[in-house]
C-alpha positions as a Python dict, from the first residue, in 0.01 Angstrom:
ca = {
    (1, 'M'): (0, 0, 0),
    (2, 'V'): (-9, -385, 17),
    (3, 'Q'): (211, -642, -214),
    (4, 'S'): (17, -904, -396),
    (5, 'D'): (101, -1156, -121),
    (6, 'G'): (-123, -959, 107),
    (7, 'D'): (154, -768, 304),
    (8, 'S'): (163, -397, 344),
    (9, 'V'): (431, -211, 229),
    (10, 'S'): (352, 123, 346),
    (11, 'L'): (160, 306, 617),
    (12, 'N'): (77, 641, 627),
    (13, 'L'): (-141, 834, 921),
    (14, 'E'): (-212, 1175, 787),
    (15, 'P'): (-531, 1360, 923),
    (16, 'E'): (-650, 1636, 680),
    (17, 'E'): (-618, 1887, 992),
    (18, 'D'): (-259, 1798, 1072),
    (19, 'R'): (-105, 1718, 700),
    (20, 'S'): (251, 1718, 649),
    (21, 'I'): (397, 2056, 530),
    (22, 'L'): (696, 1908, 323),
    (23, 'G'): (683, 2051, -18),
    (24, 'N'): (448, 2316, 59),
    (25, 'I'): (579, 2681, -62),
    (26, 'Y'): (518, 2980, 140),
    (27, 'I'): (609, 3355, 199),
    (28, 'G'): (863, 3344, 467),
    (29, 'K'): (1021, 3627, 673),
    (30, 'V'): (1378, 3592, 742),
    (31, 'K'): (1381, 3641, 1130),
    (32, 'N'): (1769, 3626, 1178),
    (33, 'I'): (2102, 3499, 1030),
    (34, 'V'): (2334, 3311, 1208),
    (35, 'K'): (2673, 3339, 998),
    (36, 'N'): (2871, 3102, 1233),
    (37, 'I'): (2628, 2807, 1100),
    (38, 'G'): (2590, 2954, 767),
    (39, 'A'): (2208, 2958, 808),
    (40, 'A'): (1893, 3209, 832),
    (41, 'F'): (1620, 3122, 1041),
    (42, 'V'): (1267, 3175, 848),
    (43, 'E'): (928, 3231, 984),
    (44, 'I'): (648, 3021, 757),
    (45, 'G'): (342, 3076, 965),
    (46, 'D'): (225, 3017, 1322),
    (47, 'G'): (509, 3066, 1482),
    (48, 'C'): (690, 2801, 1280),
    (49, 'M'): (1040, 2832, 1216),
    (50, 'G'): (1246, 2684, 940),
    (51, 'Y'): (1608, 2647, 882),
    (52, 'L'): (1760, 2800, 567),
    (53, 'S'): (2093, 2727, 450),
    (54, 'L'): (2284, 3033, 319),
    (55, 'A'): (2454, 2794, 70),
    (56, 'D'): (2125, 2713, -73),
    (57, 'G'): (2230, 2919, -381),
    (58, 'Y'): (1867, 3043, -491),
    (59, 'I'): (1675, 3302, -317),
    (60, 'H'): (1362, 3476, -467),
    (61, 'H'): (1264, 3787, -268),
    (62, 'A'): (874, 3837, -226),
    (63, 'S'): (953, 4204, -174),
    (64, 'A'): (1242, 4428, -267),
    (65, 'A'): (1580, 4271, -193),
    (66, 'S'): (1866, 4486, -62),
    (67, 'P'): (2083, 4669, -319),
    (68, 'D'): (2355, 4417, -279),
    (69, 'G'): (2145, 4134, -317),
    (70, 'K'): (2242, 3992, 61),
    (71, 'L'): (2005, 3827, 271),
    (72, 'R'): (1872, 4043, 580),
    (73, 'A'): (1662, 4000, 867),
    (74, 'G'): (1336, 4127, 770),
    (75, 'D'): (1354, 4015, 412),
    (76, 'E'): (1053, 3828, 281),
    (77, 'I'): (1139, 3530, 54),
    (78, 'V'): (984, 3227, -125),
    (79, 'V'): (1072, 2930, 40),
    (80, 'Q'): (975, 2561, -12),
    (81, 'V'): (965, 2253, 279),
    (82, 'D'): (1249, 2051, 192),
    (83, 'R'): (1258, 1835, 478),
    (84, 'D'): (957, 1807, 786),
    (85, 'A'): (1042, 1905, 1142),
    (86, 'V'): (1176, 1603, 1314),
    (87, 'K'): (1119, 1614, 1690),
    (88, 'T'): (1357, 1919, 1811),
    (89, 'K'): (1475, 2030, 1450),
    (90, 'A'): (1299, 2299, 1280),
    (91, 'P'): (1154, 2208, 939),
    (92, 'V'): (1445, 2243, 660),
    (93, 'L'): (1372, 2515, 380),
    (94, 'T'): (1523, 2568, 24),
    (95, 'G'): (1496, 2841, -225),
    (96, 'N'): (1511, 2570, -526),
    (97, 'L'): (1119, 2501, -576),
    (98, 'N'): (1021, 2190, -697),
    (99, 'F'): (715, 2108, -915),
    (100, 'T'): (691, 1729, -930),
    (101, 'G'): (468, 1538, -1191),
    (102, 'R'): (462, 1186, -1267),
    (103, 'Y'): (706, 1201, -1534),
    (104, 'I'): (910, 1528, -1484),
    (105, 'V'): (1004, 1747, -1207),
    (106, 'L'): (1006, 2126, -1282),
    (107, 'T'): (1286, 2316, -1069),
    (108, 'A'): (1312, 2659, -1035),
    (109, 'G'): (1661, 2663, -859),
    (110, 'K'): (1869, 2406, -1080),
    (111, 'R'): (1810, 2509, -1411),
    (112, 'Q'): (1957, 2217, -1627),
    (113, 'L'): (1801, 1935, -1813),
    (114, 'G'): (1847, 1617, -1623),
    (115, 'F'): (1738, 1253, -1588),
    (116, 'S'): (1674, 999, -1332),
    (117, 'S'): (2013, 763, -1221),
    (118, 'K'): (1718, 479, -1276),
    (119, 'L'): (1659, 598, -1665),
    (120, 'S'): (1915, 350, -1879),
    (121, 'D'): (1776, 366, -2215),
    (122, 'L'): (2023, 616, -2370),
    (123, 'E'): (1834, 598, -2723),
    (124, 'W'): (1521, 724, -2564),
    (125, 'K'): (1705, 984, -2354),
    (126, 'K'): (1907, 1115, -2681),
    (127, 'R'): (1510, 1158, -2855),
    (128, 'I'): (1339, 1313, -2575),
    (129, 'K'): (1646, 1586, -2490),
    (130, 'P'): (1610, 1833, -2762),
    (131, 'I'): (1238, 1806, -2733),
    (132, 'L'): (1251, 1932, -2364),
    (133, 'E'): (1539, 2166, -2413),
    (134, 'A'): (1338, 2350, -2681),
    (135, 'E'): (1047, 2386, -2413),
    (136, 'K'): (1287, 2470, -2128),
    (137, 'E'): (1279, 2849, -2036),
    (138, 'E'): (1596, 3017, -1866),
    (139, 'D'): (1441, 3037, -1502),
    (140, 'F'): (1377, 2688, -1458),
    (141, 'G'): (1494, 2344, -1516),
    (142, 'I'): (1362, 1993, -1595),
    (143, 'I'): (1446, 1644, -1419),
    (144, 'V'): (1307, 1348, -1648),
    (145, 'R'): (1189, 1093, -1404),
    (146, 'T'): (1185, 699, -1422),
    (147, 'N'): (829, 658, -1525),
    (148, 'A'): (882, 877, -1796),
    (149, 'P'): (939, 659, -2107),
    (150, 'E'): (562, 479, -2044),
    (151, 'A'): (453, 823, -2193),
    (152, 'S'): (429, 969, -2533),
    (153, 'F'): (613, 1293, -2578),
    (154, 'D'): (297, 1457, -2596),
    (155, 'T'): (176, 1361, -2256),
    (156, 'I'): (529, 1449, -2122),
    (157, 'L'): (483, 1811, -2270),
    (158, 'E'): (134, 1846, -2138),
    (159, 'E'): (259, 1809, -1781),
    (160, 'L'): (568, 2034, -1847),
    (161, 'K'): (281, 2277, -1927),
    (162, 'S'): (78, 2222, -1640),
    (163, 'L'): (375, 2264, -1385),
    (164, 'K'): (503, 2532, -1574),
    (165, 'A'): (146, 2698, -1526),
    (166, 'I'): (186, 2610, -1135),
    (167, 'Y'): (528, 2768, -1127),
    (168, 'R'): (411, 3100, -1291),
    (169, 'R'): (112, 3130, -1070),
    (170, 'V'): (285, 3088, -783),
    (171, 'M'): (568, 3331, -881),
    (172, 'E'): (284, 3574, -948),
    (173, 'D'): (76, 3535, -617),
    (174, 'A'): (418, 3613, -419),
    (175, 'V'): (431, 3959, -515),
    (176, 'H'): (76, 4016, -409),
    (177, 'R'): (19, 3803, -105),
    (178, 'T'): (116, 3862, 271),
    (179, 'C'): (403, 3725, 467),
    (180, 'C'): (378, 3374, 585),
    (181, 'S'): (124, 3296, 312),
    (182, 'L'): (76, 2962, 186),
    (183, 'L'): (154, 2946, -161),
    (184, 'Y'): (119, 2594, -280),
    (185, 'R'): (9, 2329, -100),
    (186, 'T'): (169, 1960, -179),
    (187, 'P'): (-148, 1687, -300),
    (188, 'P'): (-208, 1477, 8),
    (189, 'S'): (-29, 1156, 49),
    (190, 'Y'): (-267, 909, -113),
    (191, 'L'): (-226, 1111, -415),
    (192, 'T'): (165, 1157, -429),
    (193, 'D'): (224, 801, -345),
    (194, 'I'): (13, 694, -679),
    (195, 'R'): (184, 954, -875),
    (196, 'D'): (521, 829, -754),
    (197, 'S'): (444, 483, -779),
    (198, 'F'): (647, 268, -1061),
    (199, 'H'): (522, 218, -1368),
    (200, 'G'): (339, -143, -1362),
    (201, 'S'): (351, -149, -995),
    (202, 'L'): (-30, -95, -921),
    (203, 'G'): (-273, -351, -936),
    (204, 'A'): (-561, -195, -788),
    (205, 'I'): (-664, 117, -592),
    (206, 'V'): (-937, 27, -305),
    (207, 'T'): (-1073, 296, -103),
    (208, 'D'): (-1413, 301, 115),
    (209, 'E'): (-1390, 684, 194),
    (210, 'T'): (-1599, 907, -55),
    (211, 'D'): (-1437, 1206, -66),
    (212, 'I'): (-1075, 1005, -122),
    (213, 'Y'): (-1269, 837, -400),
    (214, 'E'): (-1341, 1131, -581),
    (215, 'A'): (-1037, 1296, -519),
    (216, 'I'): (-851, 989, -671),
    (217, 'Q'): (-1071, 959, -940),
    (218, 'A'): (-994, 1300, -1033),
    (219, 'Y'): (-639, 1262, -1039),
    (220, 'L'): (-677, 957, -1257),
    (221, 'K'): (-893, 1107, -1491),
    (222, 'S'): (-622, 1396, -1539),
    (223, 'F'): (-303, 1271, -1504),
    (224, 'Q'): (-304, 860, -1530),
    (225, 'P'): (-625, 782, -1698),
    (226, 'G'): (-459, 453, -1800),
    (227, 'D'): (-493, 345, -1427),
    (228, 'L'): (-857, 480, -1379),
    (229, 'Q'): (-1007, 135, -1444),
    (230, 'K'): (-810, 10, -1118),
    (231, 'L'): (-1005, 245, -865),
    (232, 'T'): (-1273, 68, -677),
    (233, 'F'): (-1521, 201, -425),
    (234, 'Y'): (-1551, -60, -170),
    (235, 'D'): (-1880, -103, 26),
    (236, 'D'): (-1923, -406, 224),
    (237, 'A'): (-2069, -374, 591),
    (238, 'L'): (-1987, -731, 712),
    (239, 'L'): (-1607, -698, 642),
    (240, 'P'): (-1447, -332, 660),
    (241, 'L'): (-1205, -246, 426),
    (242, 'S'): (-949, -243, 717),
    (243, 'K'): (-1010, -588, 861),
    (244, 'L'): (-996, -705, 499),
    (245, 'Y'): (-599, -588, 455),
    (246, 'K'): (-544, -631, 810),
    (247, 'V'): (-479, -256, 873),
    (248, 'E'): (-433, -270, 1269),
    (249, 'K'): (-186, -594, 1244),
    (250, 'S'): (24, -423, 1017),
    (251, 'M'): (11, -102, 1236),
    (252, 'N'): (128, -289, 1538),
    (253, 'E'): (417, -460, 1328),
    (254, 'A'): (541, -108, 1212),
    (255, 'L'): (521, 4, 1577),
    (256, 'G'): (684, -289, 1731),
    (257, 'K'): (1053, -315, 1785),
    (258, 'R'): (1110, -669, 1674),
    (259, 'V'): (1011, -840, 1334),
    (260, 'W'): (1054, -1230, 1304),
    (261, 'L'): (1165, -1392, 990),
    (262, 'K'): (983, -1692, 830),
    (263, 'S'): (1286, -1854, 894),
    (264, 'G'): (1320, -1818, 1275),
    (265, 'G'): (1545, -1545, 1267),
    (266, 'Y'): (1450, -1176, 1364),
    (267, 'L'): (1542, -799, 1332),
    (268, 'V'): (1546, -542, 1601),
    (269, 'I'): (1472, -205, 1475),
    (270, 'E'): (1575, 81, 1665),
    (271, 'P'): (1494, 447, 1517),
    (272, 'T'): (1667, 746, 1704),
    (273, 'E'): (1669, 1115, 1580),
    (274, 'A'): (2020, 1085, 1434),
    (275, 'L'): (2016, 722, 1272),
    (276, 'C'): (1811, 388, 1229),
    (277, 'V'): (1993, 96, 1349),
    (278, 'I'): (1857, -253, 1250),
    (279, 'D'): (2021, -563, 1402),
    (280, 'V'): (1951, -905, 1245),
    (281, 'N'): (1966, -1224, 1481),
    (282, 'T'): (1954, -1618, 1412),
    (283, 'G'): (1697, -1642, 1673),
    (284, 'K'): (1513, -1950, 1666),
    (285, 'Y'): (1610, -2086, 1309),
    (286, 'S'): (1663, -2462, 1353),
    (287, 'G'): (1779, -2555, 1000),
    (288, 'K'): (2002, -2854, 915),
    (289, 'K'): (2256, -2695, 667),
    (290, 'N'): (2606, -2600, 753),
    (291, 'L'): (2681, -2252, 957),
    (292, 'H'): (2762, -2067, 629),
    (293, 'D'): (2452, -2164, 477),
    (294, 'T'): (2252, -2113, 772),
    (295, 'I'): (2424, -1744, 787),
    (296, 'M'): (2335, -1670, 425),
    (297, 'K'): (1990, -1794, 417),
    (298, 'I'): (1916, -1546, 718),
    (299, 'N'): (2086, -1267, 591),
    (300, 'T'): (1933, -1247, 246),
    (301, 'E'): (1568, -1316, 415),
    (302, 'A'): (1657, -1020, 646),
    (303, 'A'): (1747, -815, 345),
    (304, 'V'): (1441, -852, 177),
    (305, 'E'): (1232, -776, 523),
    (306, 'I'): (1447, -502, 574),
    (307, 'A'): (1365, -325, 239),
    (308, 'R'): (992, -384, 324),
    (309, 'Q'): (1029, -229, 641),
    (310, 'L'): (1215, 79, 575),
    (311, 'R'): (906, 153, 334),
    (312, 'L'): (618, 33, 580),
    (313, 'R'): (790, 239, 865),
    (314, 'N'): (885, 540, 629),
    (315, 'L'): (1223, 518, 763),
    (316, 'S'): (1462, 761, 662),
    (317, 'G'): (1824, 937, 663),
    (318, 'I'): (2128, 713, 774),
    (319, 'I'): (2049, 350, 819),
    (320, 'I'): (2294, 102, 985),
    (321, 'I'): (2235, -257, 916),
    (322, 'D'): (2420, -526, 1126),
    (323, 'F'): (2384, -825, 935),
    (324, 'I'): (2519, -1148, 1111),
    (325, 'D'): (2882, -1165, 1009),
    (326, 'M'): (2987, -1310, 682),
    (327, 'E'): (3379, -1386, 663),
    (328, 'A'): (3385, -1443, 271),
    (329, 'E'): (3402, -1109, 69),
    (330, 'E'): (3216, -1288, -198),
    (331, 'D'): (2959, -1354, 35),
    (332, 'Q'): (2921, -995, 152),
    (333, 'Q'): (2924, -889, -200),
    (334, 'E'): (2637, -1133, -293),
    (335, 'L'): (2427, -1010, -13),
    (336, 'L'): (2489, -649, -96),
    (337, 'S'): (2363, -708, -448),
    (338, 'V'): (2037, -864, -291),
    (339, 'L'): (2004, -547, -77),
    (340, 'S'): (2016, -323, -362),
    (341, 'R'): (1803, -521, -593),
    (342, 'V'): (1554, -511, -337),
    (343, 'L'): (1555, -135, -218),
    (344, 'A'): (1582, -56, -600),
    (345, 'K'): (1211, -79, -612),
    (346, 'D'): (1133, 155, -356),
    (347, 'P'): (974, 468, -488),
    (348, 'V'): (1181, 659, -242),
    (349, 'K'): (1540, 739, -313),
    (350, 'T'): (1731, 451, -131),
    (351, 'S'): (2102, 370, -191),
    (352, 'V'): (2352, 110, -17),
    (353, 'V'): (2651, 323, 65),
    (354, 'E'): (2919, 81, 181),
    (355, 'I'): (3015, -196, 410),
    (356, 'T'): (3227, -41, 712),
    (357, 'K'): (3539, -171, 878),
    (358, 'L'): (3313, -294, 1133),
    (359, 'N'): (3113, -497, 891),
    (360, 'L'): (2817, -282, 937),
    (361, 'V'): (2612, -182, 612),
    (362, 'E'): (2521, 184, 536),
    (363, 'V'): (2209, 272, 341),
    (364, 'T'): (2064, 629, 289),
    (365, 'R'): (1689, 668, 226),
    (366, 'K'): (1555, 1013, 112),
    (367, 'K'): (1291, 1147, 406),
    (368, 'I'): (981, 1220, 238),
    (369, 'R'): (750, 1239, 509),
    (370, 'R'): (745, 1193, 905),
    (371, 'P'): (837, 834, 1012),
    (372, 'F'): (503, 618, 1092),
    (373, 'H'): (612, 600, 1478),
    (374, 'E'): (624, 990, 1502),
    (375, 'Q'): (271, 1023, 1307),
    (376, 'A'): (97, 754, 1541),
    (377, 'A'): (249, 939, 1845),
    (378, 'L'): (150, 1280, 1709),
    (379, 'I'): (-233, 1116, 1669),
    (380, 'K'): (-235, 958, 2007),
    (381, 'G'): (-111, 1262, 2199),
    (382, 'K'): (-397, 1481, 2030),
    (383, 'A'): (-633, 1212, 2110),
    (384, 'D'): (-503, 1210, 2495),
    (385, 'T'): (-547, 1601, 2516),
}
């Protein structure tokens, strides 16, 4: 995904044969239960073991459950991958099945009607609520997404009908399918990126791959017909699409440790298994402003670039940012306001948590798929074997 200024804002390497399993739904088999950590380990296929919290609260058995309803080794249950495997950590599973559309999410575990925190139009919510309440059934809930107000009520209800049909089919199939069967595969990332984009943020959709073009075209016709005219098939042998959009340069940037800012300052980005640390430095800045203005300028520029880098590299979880120290509290609050504003443009839920006592800014970003550096390492490892 590329901004209007030509800078890439997100990259994803997802070979068809090694697609992420995030969002997939399986019939899993409980291998063992570890009570002291409150978890069950569930096999979902090919020896892949997932972690399921016993506090999950909603478990659907694919075969007969024990009379007391408690989970036991050997039980076959319907689970969804809630978080991809990260290095040594197993994928995290949930019994709360989610089926995501552009306007709503159908949830099989959380059965209330809810709204995205970014939806601020109270009058619109007041009008849509009784309509959705009338369509909601006892065994599922609905979360209304940020893009919903762009659509007509009929369009939203049509999407609900479609998601409900998928949910019913998955539940019916679960009764007849064998253990470790894949009941539902989440769409490929190039489709979910289009689906999850904010209303009005798509300027153009360009591809030079025939199969991807046809898949996107079919998706847009069914779910986003208003964006169909933005789709273009690129065919220029003299200037490949990857060269036109400087994909290789963006990939190298996303794998680099240091990112230079236009002012001459720079970021140092260090992802670890537990969290990601970002350090802001003055670098080669040689402005003639006083120290206060210099620090504010670099920190503000860094905040904007950090928001882009989080998306570009797909960094998630806990992110700790060490901005250049600012003594005045009003300067800190102004910087946090800038950071919150640019992070709000991220389709992935991203939040500024606080400034710690050590003047470190803590940010959280929901995990959607593997970070870019892990995707690249996985592909390189396969190429080397």
